[in-house]
Phi, psi and omega in degrees: 000317180298319180298319178298316180296320177297317179300315180298318179297318179295320179299315179294324178295312182295322178298332182276356181274149174271130177235113178283117184294333181279310185266341183082007180297132175245121184213166180288345176202181184260015181278122177287351177268317193251345188243330183196170169102178185298317183297308179302314182299310184292321179293317180296322179293331179284342178052060179284352181232164181293331179231166184277356183268336187303315183304315183288351175268355182274121176281146175287145177243005175229160179301147184307317182297325176293319180297313181297317179296316179297321179297319181295339180270357178290148177294145178250147355288151178292128178232157178282094180210195184301316183298314180294317181296323176294316177302311182297317182285337179279323188252353182228146176271191179282151178306129180077005183296342180273355182266127178240139179293145177271127178303136185302330180288347177261354182271121179228128178235153177222066185276069182295339180297338180295334179298333183273353182272120184282323184285117184296320181297313180296317180299315179296318179300311182295326179292329176287322181290000000 
């Protein structure tokens, strides 16, 4: 039974992966900026941020083709310096910058599943989330 559950989990994991049929790249998504490729690799190796997650949280503020072209024009090897920081501030916004709050009058929920939760603390927590 455990083996079956592990197999099912793996199948769902593999179904969620992006597989480029031409290059054979296997990644969690199809973004050449955030999921795989030279840009992600070189920027992460240059360590422009305190952690490795910040870059993938930056939304692009210019079209993808412009970002890729500008990246290709950076001096090699990519280092954490003025040139990289200028590139990042020119082509990327602030982490989470693409997220906008939804006005509360437009927020409507119908979380009927909460009625079945017996634990009041858990129910209150889930209703807030």
